[in-house]
C-alpha positions in Angstrom: -259.4 -5.8 41.6 -258.1 -9.4 42.0 -260.2 -11.4 44.4 -257.2 -12.5 46.4 -256.6 -8.9 47.5 -259.4 -9.2 50.1 -257.9 -12.3 51.6 -255.8 -12.4 54.9 -252.0 -12.7 54.6 -252.3 -16.3 55.7 -254.9 -17.2 53.0 -252.9 -15.3 50.3 -249.8 -17.3 51.2 -251.7 -20.6 51.0 -253.3 -19.6 47.7 -249.9 -18.8 46.2 -248.6 -22.1 47.3 -251.5 -24.1 45.9 -251.2 -22.2 42.6 -247.5 -23.0 42.4 -248.2 -26.7 43.2 -250.7 -26.8 40.3 -248.4 -25.1 37.9 -245.6 -27.7 38.3 -248.0 -30.3 37.0 -248.5 -28.3 33.7 -251.5 -26.2 34.8 -254.6 -26.2 37.0 -256.3 -28.8 34.8 -253.6 -31.4 35.5 -253.9 -31.5 39.3 -256.3 -30.7 42.1 -254.9 -29.7 45.5 -258.3 -30.1 47.0 -258.6 -33.7 45.8 -255.1 -34.5 47.1 -253.7 -35.3 43.6 -249.9 -34.6 43.5 -248.3 -33.7 40.1 -245.3 -35.7 38.9 -242.9 -35.5 36.1 -239.8 -33.8 37.3 -241.2 -30.3 38.0 -239.5 -27.8 40.2 -241.3 -25.9 43.0 -239.6 -22.8 44.5 -240.8 -21.7 47.9 -239.3 -18.4 49.0 -239.9 -17.8 52.7 -243.4 -19.4 52.6 -244.0 -19.8 56.4 -243.7 -16.4 58.2 -247.5 -15.7 57.9 -248.5 -19.3 58.5 -249.7 -20.8 61.9 -247.8 -23.9 62.9 -250.6 -26.2 61.9 -250.5 -24.8 58.4 -246.7 -25.1 58.3 -247.0 -28.8 59.1 -249.6 -29.1 56.3 -247.3 -27.4 53.9 -244.3 -29.6 54.8 -246.5 -32.7 54.4 -247.4 -31.4 50.9 -243.8 -30.7 50.1 -242.8 -34.3 51.0 -245.6 -35.6 48.8 -244.5 -33.5 45.9 -240.9 -34.8 46.2 -242.1 -38.4 46.6 -244.0 -37.9 43.2 -240.7 -37.2 41.5 -240.5 -33.4 41.6 -237.9 -31.2 43.2 -238.4 -28.4 45.7 -236.1 -25.4 46.4 -236.9 -24.1 49.9 -235.6 -20.6 50.7 -235.7 -19.7 54.4 -233.8 -18.0 57.2 -235.4 -20.3 59.7 -232.7 -22.9 60.5 -235.2 -25.2 62.4 -237.4 -25.4 59.3 -234.4 -26.0 57.0 -233.3 -28.9 59.2 -236.8 -30.3 59.3 -237.7 -30.3 55.6 -234.6 -30.4 53.5 -232.3 -33.1 52.3 -229.4 -30.7 51.4 -228.9 -27.1 52.1 -226.7 -24.4 50.6 -225.8 -21.5 52.9 -225.2 -18.0 51.5 -223.3 -15.4 53.4 -222.7 -11.8 52.2 -223.9 -12.7 48.7 -221.6 -15.7 48.3 -222.0 -19.5 48.8 -220.6 -20.3 52.2 -221.0 -24.0 51.9 -223.4 -26.9 51.5 -224.5 -29.4 54.2 -226.3 -32.7 54.0 -229.1 -32.2 56.4 -229.3 -35.6 57.9 -225.5 -35.5 58.7 -225.7 -32.0 60.2 -227.2 -30.3 63.3 -228.5 -26.8 63.9 -225.1 -25.6 65.3 -223.4 -26.6 62.0 -225.8 -24.4 60.1 -225.4 -21.5 62.5 -221.6 -21.6 62.3 -221.6 -21.7 58.5 -224.1 -18.7 58.4 -222.1 -16.7 60.9 -218.7 -17.7 59.4 -217.0 -18.7 62.6 -217.1 -21.2 65.4 -219.4 -20.0 68.1 -218.7 -20.1 71.8 -221.6 -20.8 74.1 -223.2 -17.7 75.5 -222.7 -18.1 79.2 -225.2 -16.2 81.3 -223.7 -14.3 84.2 -223.9 -15.5 87.8 -227.4 -16.1 89.1 -226.4 -16.2 92.7 -225.9 -12.6 93.9 -225.7 -13.6 97.5 -227.4 -11.2 99.9 -226.7 -8.1 97.8 -229.7 -5.8 97.4 -231.0 -5.6 93.8 -230.1 -2.6 91.8 -233.5 -2.4 90.1 -236.8 -2.7 92.0 -240.1 -2.1 90.3 -243.1 -2.0 92.7 -246.8 -1.9 92.2 -246.5 -1.4 88.4 -250.1 -0.9 87.1 -251.2 0.0 83.6 -252.8 -1.7 80.6 -253.2 -5.4 81.6 -250.7 -5.2 84.5 -251.8 -4.8 88.1 -249.4 -4.4 91.1 -246.5 -6.1 89.3 -243.1 -6.3 91.2 -239.8 -7.1 89.5 -236.3 -6.9 90.9 -232.9 -7.4 89.2 -229.3 -7.0 89.9 -226.7 -5.1 88.0 -225.3 -7.3 85.2 -228.4 -9.6 85.2 -230.6 -10.4 82.2 -234.2 -11.0 83.3 -236.7 -12.4 80.7 -240.4 -11.6 80.7 -242.7 -13.9 78.9 -246.1 -15.5 79.0 -249.0 -16.3 76.6 -250.6 -13.7 74.4 -252.6 -11.2 76.5 -250.6 -12.0 79.7 -249.1 -8.5 79.8 -245.4 -9.4 79.7 -244.9 -7.3 76.5 -246.3 -4.2 78.2 -243.7 -4.0 80.9 -240.9 -2.3 78.9 -243.2 0.5 77.6 -244.8 1.2 80.9 -241.3 1.4 82.6 -240.0 3.6 79.8 -242.9 5.9 79.9 -243.9 5.2 76.3 -247.2 3.9 77.6 -248.7 5.8 80.5 -248.6 3.9 83.8 -251.5 4.3 86.3 -249.1 3.7 89.2 -245.9 2.2 90.3 -242.4 3.1 91.5 -239.0 2.2 90.1 -235.8 2.3 92.2 -232.6 2.3 90.2 -229.2 3.0 91.5 -230.5 4.7 94.6 -233.0 6.9 92.7 -236.7 6.5 93.2 -239.0 7.3 90.2 -242.8 7.6 90.1 -243.7 5.7 87.0 -247.0 7.4 86.6 -245.1 10.6 85.9 -242.6 9.0 83.6 -241.7 9.9 80.0 -239.2 8.6 77.4 -237.1 11.8 77.7 -237.0 11.5 81.5 -236.1 7.8 81.2 -233.2 8.5 78.9 -231.8 11.2 81.2 -231.8 8.6 84.0 -230.0 6.0 82.0 -233.0 3.9 80.9 -233.3 3.0 77.2 -235.8 1.0 75.2 -235.3 -1.1 72.0 -238.9 -1.6 70.8 -240.3 -4.5 68.9 -241.5 -2.4 66.0 -238.1 -1.1 64.9 -239.2 0.5 61.7 -242.1 2.6 63.1 -241.1 3.0 66.8 -237.3 2.6 66.9 -235.9 4.5 63.9 -236.7 6.8 61.0 -236.4 4.8 57.8 -236.0 7.8 55.5 -232.9 8.9 57.4 -229.4 7.5 57.1 -227.7 5.0 59.5 -225.6 7.9 60.7 -228.6 10.1 61.5 -230.3 7.3 63.4 -227.2 6.2 65.3 -226.2 9.7 66.5 -229.6 11.0 67.6 -229.0 10.3 71.3 -225.5 11.9 71.3 -226.0 14.9 69.0 -225.1 17.3 71.8 -221.5 16.0 71.7 -221.1 16.4 68.0 -221.5 20.2 67.7 -218.6 22.4 66.6 -219.4 25.7 68.3 -222.9 26.4 67.2 -223.1 24.1 64.2 -223.4 20.4 63.9 -220.2 18.9 62.7 -221.4 16.5 60.0 -218.0 15.0 59.3 -217.6 14.2 62.9 -221.1 12.8 63.1 -220.5 10.4 60.2 -217.2 9.3 61.6 -218.8 8.6 65.0 -221.6 6.6 63.4 -219.1 4.6 61.4 -217.3 3.6 64.5 -220.5 2.5 66.3 -221.8 0.7 63.3 -218.5 -1.2 62.9 -218.6 -2.2 66.6 -222.0 -3.7 66.2 -221.1 -5.3 62.8 -223.6 -3.3 60.8 -223.4 -4.4 57.1 -222.8 -2.8 54.7 -220.2 -0.5 56.2 -221.9 2.7 54.9 -223.2 5.1 57.5 -224.8 7.2 54.8 -227.1 4.4 53.6 -230.8 4.8 54.4 -231.9 2.8 57.4 -234.8 1.4 55.4 -232.4 -0.2 53.0 -230.8 -2.4 55.6 -231.9 -6.0 56.3 -233.9 -6.6 59.4 -230.9 -7.9 61.3 -228.7 -4.9 60.5 -231.5 -2.6 61.4 -231.7 -4.2 64.8 -227.9 -3.9 65.2 -228.2 -0.2 64.4 -230.9 0.2 67.2 -228.7 -1.6 69.7 -225.7 0.5 68.8 -227.9 3.7 69.0 -228.7 3.0 72.7 -225.9 0.8 74.0 -223.3 3.4 73.0 -224.7 5.5 76.0 -223.7 2.8 78.5 -227.2 2.8 80.0 -228.1 1.5 83.5 -231.3 -0.2 82.4 -231.9 -1.7 79.0 -235.5 -2.6 78.1 -235.9 -5.0 75.1 -239.1 -6.1 73.3 -238.6 -9.1 71.0 -235.0 -8.1 70.2 -234.6 -10.7 67.4 -238.0 -10.6 65.8 -237.6 -10.9 62.0 -233.8 -11.3 62.3 -231.8 -14.0 60.5 -229.8 -16.5 62.5 -226.4 -14.8 61.9 -227.6 -11.4 63.1 -229.5 -13.1 65.9 -226.2 -14.4 67.3 -224.7 -10.9 67.1 -227.7 -9.4 69.0 -227.3 -12.1 71.7 -223.6 -11.2 72.1 -224.3 -7.5 72.3 -226.9 -8.1 75.0 -224.6 -10.3 77.1 -221.7 -7.9 76.6 -223.9 -5.0 77.9 -224.8 -7.1 80.9 -221.1 -7.9 81.5 -220.4 -4.2 81.5 -222.9 -3.6 84.3 -226.2 -2.9 82.7 -229.4 -4.4 84.1 -231.6 -5.8 81.3 -235.3 -6.7 81.0 -236.1 -8.7 77.9 -239.8 -9.2 76.9 -240.1 -12.1 74.4 -242.3 -14.9 73.3 -239.3 -16.7 71.9 -238.5 -19.3 74.6 -235.3 -20.4 72.9 -234.0 -16.9 72.9 -234.8 -16.4 76.5 -233.1 -19.7 77.5 -230.0 -18.5 75.6 -229.5 -15.1 77.1 -231.3 -14.9 80.4 -230.2 -15.5 84.0 -233.8 -15.6 85.2 -237.2 -15.7 83.4 -240.4 -14.4 84.9 -243.7 -15.8 83.7 -246.7 -13.5 83.6 -250.4 -14.4 83.4 -253.5 -12.1 83.6 -251.3 -9.1 84.3 -249.2 -10.4 87.2 -246.0 -12.5 87.7 -247.0 -16.1 88.4 -243.7 -18.0 87.9 -239.9 -17.7 88.0 -237.2 -19.8 86.6 -233.5 -19.3 87.4 -230.1 -20.9 86.7 -230.3 -24.4 85.2 -234.1 -24.3 85.3 -234.0 -21.7 82.5 -234.7 -23.9 79.4 -236.9 -23.7 76.4 -239.0 -26.6 77.6 -239.4 -25.4 81.2 -240.4 -21.9 80.0 -243.0 -23.4 77.6 -244.4 -25.6 80.4 -244.7 -22.7 82.8 -246.4 -20.5 80.3 -249.1 -23.1 79.4 -249.5 -24.0 83.1 -250.2 -20.4 83.8 -253.5 -20.7 81.9 -255.2 -21.4 85.2 -253.9 -18.0 86.6 -252.6 -19.5 89.8 -249.2 -18.5 91.2 -246.8 -21.2 90.1 -243.9 -20.1 92.4 -242.9 -21.7 95.7 -243.3 -19.2 98.6 -239.5 -18.8 98.6 -239.6 -17.7 94.9 -242.0 -14.9 95.4 -240.5 -11.4 95.1 
């Protein structure tokens, strides 16, 4: 068994990169990564998505190495779906869309928006969050005394049409909220009021949640959100199978036609409802999950890391679907550690620390930088809100 098999994913990635760096110099004997020697002579190093497993400090070390390799007269081809990294490390970038070259940009003369528009294939309009001032209207959603896992006596309120973000540092409990509210994780206590109905969350279950118009798009889409061995059609129609029967039998033709319409509405590519879910890209899998649940016009949508592992083009489609659902009257709670994502789609963002809400940002204050500052300031565990901000 190769010795590398016992290494962590991070160490395996670093080992593969070091080996590749050695090889462009003509073999291990011609260079030594440990000694800092950089091979020259016009070699080509290809890095295919080298950073997903790497902590940020190792990404910075890798980029420093790449710059040294280029300075020594070699070339580097860097393949990535992370636009920020492409902007940071490349001199020139070619964008592929749907298997074809969409265009080439000189990095120093371009910005992130130029890349995104080339990837998506159209000029993008800014996603404008809905109104954050709901006047004196009572909130449509009130969660009180939610307790379970890390959380203790958490209170969250939101209005119809509002997207509320939930975030914090690892272990703060923000990512537990959707599962406790949905009933996927047992809650020890708590009540939810939604549209005039009061629900005991300690007695909740996913089936009961769906009946009440509450849906969850989980972070682990392959294991918790869909069945990879089934088709796109099978996955999309699960929540609405009751409407697709013809007398006593399931009408398969009607089922596939319905799935094709939903998939087209959410821009699932390829346009083949009979394709296996597992054969889709991460972004298209996520669009299937959104279509699966948003077709039901739910009252409350619970999201956990909705663009995790999704390329920038699909990410934009996901954002648009979320804002569209809010515009149609859904209340949305989005748990995420992606501050840029939260700043893009949310009307308000709640900061959690040690199992309770300690901060809130709304309106113009919802920015990537402000969210980050509040999350790291929450390390002390004190409540960061002004008295008027407390729920």
